[in-house]
Structure formats: C-alpha cells, structure tokens
N, C-alpha and C positions, 0 to 999 in steps of 0.2 A: 504495500499499498504506497510505504515512505519512499520507494523508490519511483512508481507510478507520476505520485504528487512531484518527487524532483524533476521528473522528463516533461511534463505538464509546463510546468513552469520555468523549465532552459526553453521548450521550444517556443512558449508566448516571447519571452525576450529575447530570443531570437529573431521572431517573424517581425517583432517590435522595433527591433533595433534596424532590421534590413529596410521595414518600410521608411524608417525616419532617414536613412542612406539616402533613397531612393526620391524621398520628397526633397532633402537638402539638394542633389543631383539637380531634380528637374528644379528649382530655383538658381542654380547657377548657370543652368543652361537658357534658362528665360532670361537672366539679364543680360546674358551675353547675346540672345536675339533682340531685344527689346531696340538696343541701341541704332539698327538701321531695317533688320529683318522683318520688324513686323508691328503692326498695329492696331490698337482696341481702344473703341471707344462706342458710345452709345447714348442710352437716354432713362429716366424714369418716369413716368408722368401718369397723373390721374385727369380723368376725363368724363363730363355728364352730361348728358345730351335728355333734354327734357322737351315736352311737345302735346298734342291735344290727342283724345283717344278717339278710336273708329266713330265716327256718327254721332259721339256724344258733346255738348258743350262743358269739357271736363278735361282737366291737363293727367300729364301721367311720365313715369322717367321712360324713355326710351332706350337709354344707355348707360350705364355708369360700371367703370371699369379701374382698373390700376396695370399699370404695364411696366415691364422692363424691356429693352431693347439692347441689343449687343450686335455689335458690328467688327468681326475682324479680318484684316489683312494681310497676307505674308507675301515676302519677297525671297526670291532666289536669285541675286545677282539684275544680270541682264538676259536673262532666259525666261524670265515668265514671272507669274503672280497669281495669288487666291484669294477669292473674297466670300465672305459668309456673313449673313445678318438672319437673327433670331430674336425673335419677341415670345415673350410670356404673357399672358394675360388672365387676368382672372376678375369676375363680377358678374352683372347679368345685361343681358341685352334681348328686347323684343318679348318681355315677362316669362324668360328661361336664364338657366343659370350657364354663366358663361365660363368657360375652365380650357384655355385650348394653348397648345405651343405653335409657334409657326415659323418654318422656315422659310422665309421670305426670296433669300438667294442663296445658293452654294455653288460656287463654278471656280474652274482653273482658267490663265490664261498662258500661254506659249508664246513668245515671241521670235520668228523662224526668219530672219531677216526684215524684207517688204510683206512676209505673213505673216498675219497673226491668227491665233485659234483659239475659240473658247468654248469650253464646253461643260455643262452642267446644269443647274435647277438656276435660270435667269429671268431676269424683266427687260424684254424688248421693248423700246418706244422708238417708234417713227414718227415722221410728221416735223414739219415747222411752223404751223398755225398752233394757235392757243387755246386749247382745251379739247375742242373737236379736231379730230385727224381722221380724213377720210381713209389715210394709208395705214394706219397705226392697226392691223388687224392679225399679230400673233401672237401677241400677250393675252388672255384672258380677264376679264373685271369682274371685281363682285362691286355692285352698286349697294348693297344692304353694307357696307362698314361706315361704321360711324365713327368718323376721324375729323377735326378741322383740315389735315393735309389730303387734300383731292387727289395724288397720286399714290399716296395707301390703297384707293380702288385696283389698283393695279395687281396680279397675281403672276406668280412666276410660274413655269413652267421646263421641262426639260429639252434643252436646247444646243443643237450643234452649229456652232457660227462662226465664220472664217472672214478673214479679211486680207486682201491686198492694196497695199501700200504704192502711190508713187506721188509725183511734187502735187499734182492739182486733182486729183482723182484718186478715188476708195471706191472699191468694189466691196460688195457686202454679199456673203453665200450662207441662207439658213436653211437649215434640215431639222423640223421636230418629228421624231421619229412617231410620237406617242400625242394621242388626241386630248388636251386637257380641256374643260369648259368652261366657261364663265360659269357664274354662279346665279343661278334662276331663284326667284325670290316664293320658292316652291312652301318652304314651311309655313310662311307666314302671309300665303294669299288665302281667301275666304272664297270657297266654290258651291254654286247652288247644288241644292241635294239632288243626288244621283250623279254627280261628276266629282271625280277623282282623280289623283296623279298615279300614273302606273310606272314600272320602272321605265328607266331612260334608254334608249336603244344608243348608245356610245360605240363607236368604231373599237374593236381590238388594236392588239400590240402586233397586227400584221404590215409587214415595211410598206404594202401598199398603200396604207391609210396615214402613213406621213404627208406632211406638210412641207411643199418648200416654197424658198422666196430670197428673190435677186432684187438687190439694191445697187445702182451706180451713183456716185454722190459725185461733186463738182464742188471744190470748197477753194474759195480763195479770200482775200482778206476783207474784199469789199459785196462779193456774191458767193450765193451758195443755192446750190440747186440739185434736186436728184431726181432720176426714173426709176418704178421699182414694179417687180411683178411679184404675185402673192399667187400660189395655187395649192389648196389644202381645205382642210374643214375649218369654215368661219365660225370664232370661237362660240359666239351666241348661237345656241341651237335654235328652232322652230319648236312649234307644238303641232305634233299629230295626234290623232285622236284612234280609238277602235271605233267597230261599229255602232253605231248607236241601238240601246234596243228598247222596245216602245212599251209599254203597260199601262195597266188603268190608272196606277198609282205615277205614271210620268215616265220621263224616259232615262237610260243609264247607259253611261258610256265613261270611256276612262282617257286621259289628256298624255301622250306620250311625248315627252322632249328628245327629239329628234335633229342631230348637225344635218348638213349638207356641204358637198365641197363647191368651192366657188373658185372663177380666172377673177383676181385683180388688178388691173393695171393702174397707176397712180404715178404723181410726179409733184414736186412741190418747189419752192424758191426762196428764198429771204436775200434783201440787198435794203442798201440805205438809200435816199433820195434827199441830199441835203440834212435835215436835224431830224425826216421823218426814218422811220423803217419801214419796210414794206414786207410781206410776207403772202404768201398763196399757196394753194393745194390744191388739186385735184383727182379723182379718181373714177376709174368703171368697175362696175362689180356683174357681175353675172355668173348664176349659176350652171355647174356641170347638166345636172338632170335637169328633166322637164318640170319647169315650174308652173305649168299651165295646169298639170294633172295634180298635183303634189300639193296640198296647200297650207304646207310649212315651210315653203321654201319662195323667197320674196322673188319679187321679178328683177330684173336689170333694172340698175338704174346710174344717173350722174350724180356725184356727189362733188362740190366746192367750198372752198374757201379764200376771201381776198380782203387782206388787213393792214391796218397802220397801225403803229404805234411809234410815240415821242413820250420823250424825257426832257422836263424842265426844271433844273434843281432837282429837288425831292420829290417831286411830284410826275407819276408816269403814267400813263393811259393806255392802252389797247382797245382797236375797236375792229371788227369783224361782220362783214355780210356774210352769210350760212347759206347754201342753194342746195337744192336736190331735184332732180329732174329723173320720173319714172317711166321705162320705156314699157310700151304694149300695156298701158295702163287702161282699164274697165271698169265703169261706175258701176256698184255692186246696190243692190234693193234687198229687200225682205223678203223671202219666197213667201208665195202664197201658200205652198205644198207647208203643212208642219213639220212632217218628217221629212223636208231639206232647211227645217232651220237651225239645227245641232252644228253639223258642217258649215253653213252660212255663219253664224258667231264666233267659231275656231277660226274660221279664215278671216274674218274681218278683226280678231284679236293678233292675228301675227301680221296683218297689213298696219296694224298700231304700232305694235311691238319695233317694227320694220321701220316706224317712219313713212308707211307710203300708203297713208289715207288719200292723198292726196295727189294729182299729175303733178303741180309744181309747187314747192313750199319755198317762204324766205323767211329766214332771220336772222337776228341782229346779237351777236355777244359783244360782251364790254368789260375789261377789266381795269380798276382805275386804284392806285396807291400812293398815298403820300405817305415821307419820314416825318416827326416832328420831336421835339426836346432833344436835340442831338443825338438823332438816330437810335433813341429809346422806344419810342412811341411811332409804332407802323396804324395807320387806318385803311381799310381796303373795301372795297365796293363792288365784287364781279357777278352778272346773269347772264340770263340769254332770256331773248323775246321773240317768238313765232307766232309772224302775222297772219301766218295761212291757219293754224290751229289753234291762236289767241292762248297759247300756253305761254306762262313766266316762271323763271326761274331767278332768284335773287339771293346771295352770298355775300351778307356785310360780315367784318371781322377785325378786332380791332387786337395789337398785339403788343404787349409791354415790358419790356426788359428789365427785370428788377436789378440782375445783377449779369455779368458778364456770361453765363450760361445758365441763368435759370429765366422764365419767362412764362407770364401768363397770357390765355388768349381767351377772350366771349367774343360771338360771333354766330351765325344762324343759317338755315336753308330753308328757305320757302317757295313752296310750289305751287302752283296756280292753274287752273285749269279745269273745263267743264267735265263731267263726268264721263263722258266719252272720248277724252284725251290722256296720253299717257302720265302727265304730271299730274292732271285731275284723279287718277288712280290711284299714285303713291302717295295723293295729299295727306292724308291724316297717318300715313306711314312714316315718311320720311321727313315731313314739316319737321323741324325742331328748333330751338336753339341749344347752345353747348357752351361750355367752360372748361378748359383746360390749363392746369398748372404742371409746368415740365422742368426738368432739369438736364442739361445734357454734361457729359463730360466727354 
C-alpha cells in the first residue's frame, strides 16, 4: 500500500513538472514569436437591441448579448501568412437563448512571386459601390445579424482564391467547392396554417456543384475598374413548394429552400473628378435553368449603381442611384381558380425577395458622416429610398470615443413599407434602436 502511494505521488510530481516545463517553453517560444511573426488583437463588447413587438403597440428586447472577438495573424517571413477571426457570443436573440462560437475566417496565404494563393474559410467582398454591390455574389450573408457594423452580415465560406499581379493589372480566380447558403429567416417567420418549411434541397459536395469566378482588375493611382464573371449557385436560395393538398379544412404544402445556378457578368469602376469621387457598378444575371418553368428561379435582370462622394473637412457624403431592369417581365394577377392560388402566392413571394415585382425600379442610397470634438464624436446617417416600391430604410448612428480603444455607439435601423413590400414584411422584426459598448485591444 505504501509503495503504491509513493508511486502515485511520484507520477503526479513528474506529470506536474513536465507540464510546467512545456508551459514555460511555450512562453519562451511565444516571446520569440511576438516580435515580428504574429499579431493578436480583438475586442470585447456588449450590445442591446430594442424594438416593437409584432402587430402590437408594445416594445421588446430584440437582442442582447456579450461578445469576445479575437483576431490572429501569423507571418512566415516573405513566403506567406495566415489569419483567423473567432467570435464568442452569449445572450438572447428573437426571444431565444443565444450561445455560439463563430469562426468568421481562417485562411492561409502563400506568396509565389507574382502569384498569390489564399485557401480556407474566408469572406470575399467584390464591388466598389457603397452598400449595394451587384457584382458581390460569392460570400453568403445573414441579414438577421444584430450588430451596429453592417459588414458583420457577411458570412465566410471555404474558398480557393488565387491572384496574378502585374504593374497595372490583377487577375483573380476563385473556386468555391462547396455551396454555402445565405441565412434565410425560417425560424422567425410566421406562416399561415397548413404551410410549413420543409428540408432544404442544397447541392452536395460533388465537384460539379462548385462555383467559379474570375475578376480582372485595372488599378492605377487615379482610376480603378474591373470586369468579373461568376458561374455557380447564387448564395440566396429561392423558395420552391411541394404539391398542394386540398381538403375541407384547407390547403397544406411545404416550402422548400432551393438554390439555383447563375451566370453573372459584372463591371465596376472608381475614380475622381476634381474634389469629387465617382463610382459605378453594373451586373447582368441569368439563371442556367429555365426560369419560366420554376417558380423559385428569378428572371434575368440588369442591376446598376452610379454614385458620387465628397469630403469637405470632417464631413463626408456618398450619394448613389440604384436601378434594376427585369427582362421578360410579365404582370401577374391573382388567379380565379382557387387551386392555382398557392403557386401564385409562392411565386409572388419569390419575386418580392428577388426585388422583381416591377419591370423597372429606381432607388437612391446615401451615407453622410461628420467628425466632431477633435475626432472623438462621429455622427452618421445612412439610408435607402426605393421610389418604385415606396420603401425606406434609415440608419442613424452616433459613436463617441471614450478613450483610445473604448467607444460607445447609439443608433437605429428603421424599416418602412407597405405590407406587400420586403421592408414592410420585416419592419416589426428588424426595426430597432441599439446601444453598444466596445473595448478593442
């Protein structure tokens, strides 16, 4: 018994000492690495969103959470580097408990002369317009994310991305082997009785289901432009439906999220004219399958943005015109035959989500900002007004810098529109005011 006790104590001491040696070794190696080979930063923040309840003259907490975010960048001399960002979030959202670990990005860069290679989970942003980018079709989005930062609605996906760099030109090639969908508000949408969401029909990991994209950039000190092409599954799926079953009690069917492949040809530019900045973007989209036979596939369309921006001291403003033309457009009227009504309703909802309720639509977006009190106070006001559908979205925001790395933000997102418009449908769900305290390091 004594011998056994002595052996246990000896093993415990040995393991403890070994662990201590490993820990001290790791500290030494970390100190050697910190000087030039890695960079670690991040943030801690608390956010609360409040808004009105659905169809009631009452207020509720839409979202409240605490979050810790870490960013790590490793460098290997001039051969390459790696980057990762992870978020830890705890709280509540849409009346449900929220506890998540989100790896936003994790990728490795390799530099081979004029060639660069990036592989891993990453967020790809295309387009030079502000906010609305017709050529930005690779990275999925989650419009339900509650954050003062609009860019956090972008989601990462696994992508192989390569670049060829010359003096004025940069050729970019992308392969996304696995489809990653944008987040649909399935869990928070109330459906009529007899209607339910079924299992999504997403493509499997077969090589043929991957997406490819090419982009040729012209970059000079006074002018930037690009031509791009995308062939793959569009990140935002359409809504298909099962065959309706009619009975005395009503109709029953399921809604099926279903993606579709698209060709998208695009172009953008940005330049200056005196003290003004000019920018523009254009894209033509066409599905590979027959949109006339499938209610979840949108019509071909043209989308364009033309904008101007100006800075005057501490004040800046961006003003853009946004247009869309839907090809082969036909007006739809509610059918007389009640058995055709479910398919008609689903088709109209797909047109609504694809912004194809009208042959030609016009909108204006704006973003203004001013810095005050020696750059410690920033006032922002952004929004979009759709003249065709009579929808509006306004985003006021006030940011005050309490210290070098500590700030508080007060703002809001206000959606307005009739019940048959997209902003009208999400008004009660997403309209809110918010408050954030954030410390960066």
